[in-house]
Residue, then its C-alpha position, 0 to 999 in steps of 0.5 A: m062367621s066373623i073373624d077374631l082381629k086380636t091375634l093382631e094386636n101386637s104387628p106392627r105390620m102384615l105383610f103377604e107374598v101372593p106368588l100369582k100366574p097368566l090365567a093364559g098361556s105366558r105372556i104378560q102386558p105391563t104397566g105402562f108409563p107415558d115417555l118410559g114404556a114398561a119399568t124394567y130393571s135388575a134386581p137383588d137375588g138375594q146371592g149376590g146378584t142381580v135379577p131381571t125384573l118388570l114392574v107388572e102393577s104400580a102401587q098407585s094402580m093397585a092402590n085404584r084397583l083395591e078401591a074399586v072392587c068397593w064399588d058396584d058399577a051395575s048400580n053405582d052404588i057401594v057393593p053390598e059388603l060395606k053398606g053402612l061406610p061412609y063416603v062423600k057423593v057428588n053430584l055433577i051439575g052443568l057437565s051435560d043434558q045427563e045426570n053425573t055422579t062421582t063418589s070419594f070412593l071413585e075420585f083419584h085423590r078421594l077427599n081431597s078431589p076439587y069437586i068434593m072440596n069444591g062440592i056445596t052442602s043442602d045448606g050451601k057450605s063449600f065441603a071444604e067450609v064444612l071440615k075446616p072447624e071440625l079439624g081446628l082450622g080457620s074459614a077463611s084466610a086473613a088475606q082473602k078477609r082483608a080483600g072483602k070477600t065473602k064467607a062463601e068467595a073465600a071458601t071456594e076460591e082456597a079450596s081451589s087454591d094449590k097455596e096453603p093457606g094463610d091462617v092455619a100457622g100451628v100444630v095440625n092435629l093429625r089424629k083430629l084429621a084422621a077422625v074427622c076421615f073416619k067420620y065420612d070416609p075411612n077409605s082415606l085414611i086406608h088408601g091414603v089422604f093428603l088435605e093440600k086444598i085446606a092446608g098442605r101439611l094434611r096428611h095420612p100416607r097409606a096405611l094398604s100399599a101394594f104392587i105386582e113384580a115379576t123376575g126372571v124376565e124376557r121380552v116378546d117383541s111382536g107387532g100387527v097391522k091396523f087393516d083398513r079394508v075400504l082405503p088401504k092407501p089412503s092418498v088416493a081419497k086423499v085422506d091420511a092415515k092421522g084421520g085414522y085411515g089405511n094400514v097401520p102396522f104397529h109393534r107390541t111389546e110383551f113378558t114372560a117371567q119365571n116368578i110373578t109376586a103380589y105384595f100387600s102391606i097392611d100398616l097396624a102400627q099407623i092404624r092404631g097411631y091414627g088415634l082412634g079406638v079399638e074398634a075403630e082399628q079393628l074395622l080398617t084392618a078387616l077391610s084392608l084384608w077384604k079388600v086383598r081378599k076381593f082383589l086375589d078373587s077376582n078376575m085380575r085383569l089388568r088389561t087386555s094381555c094381562e089376566l092373571e090368578v093366584l097360583n096356589a088360592t086353597s090358603i094365602q099365607g101371611k108373611r108377617p105375622t107368621g101363621f096367619v091365613l087371610p081369610e075368606a072374603n064372607d068372614l070378612a064381610n060379616s066382620i065390616r058387618e059387626l063393626i060398621q055398627k059398632n062403629q055408627s057414633r063415629f060416623a056422619a049421620p046420614a053415612v052418606t054425604e051429598l054434594t053438588w057441583n056447578n059447571p063454574k063454566g057451563 
């Protein structure tokens, strides 16, 4: 069955707060940050006090995990439920003897990836050059034209530059940006897009945001040793631990928690603000809900020592709007298939835009 999304027409946002628990034991291993370690802090407890809190998974990491449910690593292809949804694929040349590809689903900056922006179409244009007229922007900066560069050289250099081009003065049409992103990669409108390689003001924030937080946490410190049964004292062979030899002790910090909660927020007002029409809005909303459901239905193995599951998987109730129940993944997939067909005229043809990126150092 498909999902009736008309009940959400007057809601500015959707919010889910999903209680989780460790799959085995009581310890969890949180995300860590270079030079910082685990993110621990005191959060308000709602009664005038504070409670020790831990960031289990950050918003940026959750965006990657929610995108990952769209891709089948085994077949190196989009999952069957989303066939027909537009995205950009790049054939990477000159990196190795093997076939290398990447896509806008897999790239950390989505459409703004340098492999995509500098990727070349079948007619010899960079993807940045293809997008500019569709966005209503000039094809090359005045400075580059004065320098006597060819159109292709200007496009490639401009796409790889960190500076905003000189010929994008005036009002940037963000609705046109939304239409272009929807044409080539609707996923980018869900997780955010920033085309700073074309113009620094071409951006939409995340419509779907998520993070996992634990409260009432306690540290669990433990340790171990990397055991070398050949050279426990590597100095006898005139080698050392820098080369990976010898017994190397280590420590690790895990946590226990009274409560673990996954938070998901879908900005319906932002999706409507793209100005794409009802059927496009419904596709973006259904796709966002499907991502949430697929992530919660997965093994949620965030790290070696952090595998979680939903505390009560029988019914996942929305916090806002109240009474909304997160549909099953199959029902959402049926709605997505119908909405992909209804939005065909807005998509690139073919749906998968193929580019070629050549290693400039190759």
